[in-house]
KOLGU-608485 format. One record per residue (C-alpha): x, y, z; residue number from 1; chain. Coordinates in Angstrom, 3 decimals, always signed. Layout:
residues N
         X         Y         Z  num  cadena
         X         Y         Z  NUM       A
...
***
This chain:
residues 190
         X         Y         Z  num  cadena
    +0.102    +0.088    +0.146    1       A
    +1.391    +3.347    -0.909    2       A
    +1.980    +6.209    +1.691    3       A
    -0.643    +8.475    -0.089    4       A
    -3.255    +5.663    -0.042    5       A
    -5.412    +7.626    +2.372    6       A
    -5.659   +10.790    +0.256    7       A
    -8.953   +11.481    -1.106    8       A
    -9.190   +11.007    -4.843    9       A
   -10.196   +14.063    -7.145   10       A
   -14.025   +14.538    -7.481   11       A
   -15.433   +12.151   -10.163   12       A
   -12.694    +9.477    -9.889   13       A
   -12.835    +6.247    -7.804   14       A
   -11.241    +6.416    -4.419   15       A
    -9.700    +2.984    -4.800   16       A
    -6.131    +3.105    -6.485   17       A
    -7.066    -0.195    -8.518   18       A
   -10.205    +1.107    -9.826   19       A
    -8.596    +4.514   -10.685   20       A
    -5.901    +2.800   -12.381   21       A
    -8.516    +0.709   -14.596   22       A
   -10.403    +4.106   -15.233   23       A
    -7.338    +5.768   -16.400   24       A
    -6.596    +2.942   -18.706   25       A
   -10.170    +3.063   -20.098   26       A
    -9.764    +6.952   -20.544   27       A
    -6.490    +6.617   -22.205   28       A
    -7.497    +3.896   -24.511   29       A
   -10.466    +6.155   -26.054   30       A
    -8.845    +9.498   -26.013   31       A
    -9.013   +11.435   -29.066   32       A
    -5.360   +12.328   -30.712   33       A
    -5.917   +15.919   -30.169   34       A
    -6.477   +15.440   -26.473   35       A
    -4.094   +12.718   -25.594   36       A
    -1.328   +14.936   -24.086   37       A
    -3.666   +16.985   -21.796   38       A
    -5.115   +13.566   -20.543   39       A
    -1.664   +12.147   -19.937   40       A
    -0.704   +15.140   -17.998   41       A
    -3.949   +14.989   -15.955   42       A
    -3.229   +11.135   -15.267   43       A
    +0.274   +11.970   -14.256   44       A
    -1.000   +14.381   -11.469   45       A
    -3.010   +11.482    -9.603   46       A
    -2.824   +11.646    -5.839   47       A
    -1.073    +8.389    -6.069   48       A
    +1.882    +9.218    -8.434   49       A
    +2.382    +5.531    -9.036   50       A
    -0.838    +4.941   -10.145   51       A
    -0.749    +7.589   -12.789   52       A
    +2.685    +6.795   -14.026   53       A
    +1.787    +3.230   -14.296   54       A
    -1.382    +3.809   -16.370   55       A
    +0.520    +6.263   -18.681   56       A
    +3.502    +3.605   -19.024   57       A
    +0.905    +1.102   -20.292   58       A
    -0.494    +3.585   -22.544   59       A
    +3.104    +4.560   -23.904   60       A
    +3.644    +0.816   -25.027   61       A
    +0.193    +0.662   -26.699   62       A
    +0.493    +3.851   -28.478   63       A
    +4.056    +3.425   -29.575   64       A
    +3.021    +0.073   -30.969   65       A
    +0.239    +1.578   -33.104   66       A
    +2.590    +4.333   -34.330   67       A
    +5.762    +2.146   -35.037   68       A
    +5.754    +2.123   -38.569   69       A
    +4.348    +5.604   -39.072   70       A
    +6.296    +9.061   -39.473   71       A
    +4.285   +10.276   -36.563   72       A
    +6.174    +8.128   -34.090   73       A
    +9.161   +10.601   -33.627   74       A
    +6.836   +13.632   -33.107   75       A
    +4.690   +11.853   -30.673   76       A
    +7.746   +10.380   -28.941   77       A
    +9.263   +13.735   -28.406   78       A
    +6.050   +15.410   -26.787   79       A
    +5.269   +12.438   -24.763   80       A
    +8.971   +12.264   -23.751   81       A
    +8.764   +16.108   -22.487   82       A
    +5.576   +15.131   -20.373   83       A
    +7.275   +12.286   -18.929   84       A
   +10.451   +13.727   -18.125   85       A
   +14.143   +12.526   -18.836   86       A
   +14.475   +10.225   -15.787   87       A
   +11.290    +8.317   -16.092   88       A
   +10.802    +4.763   -17.190   89       A
    +8.224    +5.929   -19.830   90       A
   +11.017    +8.219   -21.164   91       A
   +13.483    +5.236   -21.373   92       A
   +10.691    +2.964   -22.878   93       A
    +9.967    +5.642   -25.658   94       A
   +13.691    +5.674   -26.561   95       A
   +13.420    +1.870   -26.920   96       A
   +10.419    +2.174   -29.157   97       A
   +12.394    +4.756   -31.503   98       A
   +15.379    +2.378   -31.528   99       A
   +12.893    -0.598   -32.331  100       A
   +11.412    +1.588   -35.215  101       A
   +15.007    +2.463   -36.511  102       A
   +15.728    -1.110   -36.731  103       A
   +12.727    -2.382   -38.393  104       A
   +12.437    +0.574   -40.905  105       A
   +16.099    +0.065   -41.811  106       A
   +17.431    +3.386   -40.480  107       A
   +20.665    +3.910   -38.864  108       A
   +21.283    +2.286   -35.487  109       A
   +24.269    +1.056   -33.778  110       A
   +25.142    -2.447   -32.114  111       A
   +26.031    -0.643   -29.093  112       A
   +22.517    +0.818   -28.728  113       A
   +20.964    -2.608   -29.373  114       A
   +23.410    -4.555   -27.015  115       A
   +22.678    -2.064   -24.245  116       A
   +18.912    -2.057   -24.952  117       A
   +16.725    -3.603   -22.148  118       A
   +15.842    -7.285   -22.047  119       A
   +12.505    -6.238   -23.424  120       A
   +13.447    -4.716   -26.529  121       A
   +16.035    -7.502   -27.429  122       A
   +13.572   -10.129   -26.811  123       A
   +10.946    -8.419   -28.609  124       A
   +13.109    -8.107   -31.747  125       A
   +14.575   -11.653   -31.407  126       A
   +10.890   -13.359   -30.985  127       A
    +9.052   -11.174   -33.584  128       A
   +11.655   -11.612   -36.376  129       A
   +10.797    -8.110   -37.522  130       A
   +14.435    -7.644   -38.733  131       A
   +16.396   -10.973   -39.243  132       A
   +19.581    -8.871   -39.587  133       A
   +19.672    -7.986   -35.742  134       A
   +19.723   -12.002   -35.060  135       A
   +23.590   -12.487   -35.414  136       A
   +24.177    -9.573   -33.149  137       A
   +21.477   -10.878   -30.583  138       A
   +22.717   -14.465   -30.962  139       A
   +26.254   -13.203   -29.909  140       A
   +25.702   -10.623   -27.370  141       A
   +22.104   -10.694   -26.077  142       A
   +21.670    -9.608   -22.549  143       A
   +20.269   -13.081   -21.485  144       A
   +20.751   -16.694   -22.387  145       A
   +17.031   -16.823   -23.534  146       A
   +17.498   -13.964   -25.941  147       A
   +20.725   -15.582   -27.408  148       A
   +18.904   -18.958   -27.675  149       A
   +16.069   -17.575   -29.424  150       A
   +18.157   -15.564   -31.920  151       A
   +20.396   -18.462   -32.663  152       A
   +17.411   -20.708   -33.178  153       A
   +15.761   -18.255   -35.694  154       A
   +19.056   -17.903   -37.617  155       A
   +19.434   -21.782   -37.809  156       A
   +15.823   -21.762   -39.132  157       A
   +16.040   -19.265   -41.634  158       A
   +16.497   -20.385   -45.406  159       A
   +19.686   -18.960   -47.101  160       A
   +17.689   -16.873   -49.484  161       A
   +16.121   -15.024   -46.452  162       A
   +19.629   -14.549   -44.777  163       A
   +20.908   -13.067   -48.341  164       A
   +18.100   -10.616   -48.830  165       A
   +16.154   -10.066   -45.357  166       A
   +13.043    -7.956   -45.323  167       A
   +13.270    -4.766   -47.553  168       A
   +12.810    -2.486   -44.594  169       A
   +15.982    -3.902   -42.819  170       A
   +18.100    -3.996   -45.833  171       A
   +17.434    -0.089   -46.538  172       A
   +19.618    +0.882   -43.621  173       A
   +22.803    -0.457   -41.923  174       A
   +24.035    -0.368   -38.378  175       A
   +26.872    +1.915   -37.770  176       A
   +29.072    -0.779   -36.525  177       A
   +28.504    -2.904   -39.788  178       A
   +32.387    -2.462   -40.728  179       A
   +33.399    -3.971   -37.562  180       A
   +31.396    -7.048   -38.253  181       A
   +28.837    -6.022   -35.749  182       A
   +25.236    -4.587   -36.355  183       A
   +22.970    -5.234   -39.344  184       A
   +24.280    -6.872   -42.538  185       A
   +27.030    -9.055   -41.078  186       A
   +25.433   -12.028   -42.604  187       A
   +24.998   -10.445   -46.190  188       A
   +26.221   -12.369   -49.003  189       A
   +25.705   -15.872   -47.606  190       A
***
């Protein structure tokens, strides 16, 4: 139970923190784009800061997933990051969504960024197969044995023609460390 559990909820909101969290999730799921940032700011002002942050962080993942393959992601991420603050978990998660977008769109990314990324991002990329060109890097330098094993298993299952070509989005860009044999493209030409 949080220290501020006994503070009254604002008028019109459920007093119970679990009910308030569920209420916030419903509001955030249905918010029109034009009102999204104002609602996020209001939710972050909840009397139980952990409740507001948790609801917003859940929303960040859902919204970023919707925007992943769109040009709107960068502007949305910048505005949301400003609301959340540079030291927040939500801000760090948004940076990882931007890295995931760069990888899947074939934009520039570095092997260092990917190997220092969270288990969440590495696992998402290894499991999804969104960009097979990251698999050799994750098989070698993934943060956990599970990530390394999944990436290695996906590499073994890929037919040679997929290894050589990869999905078009992944082939358009290259990791900045490719010349050192790391990052995207290290298995090109097989």
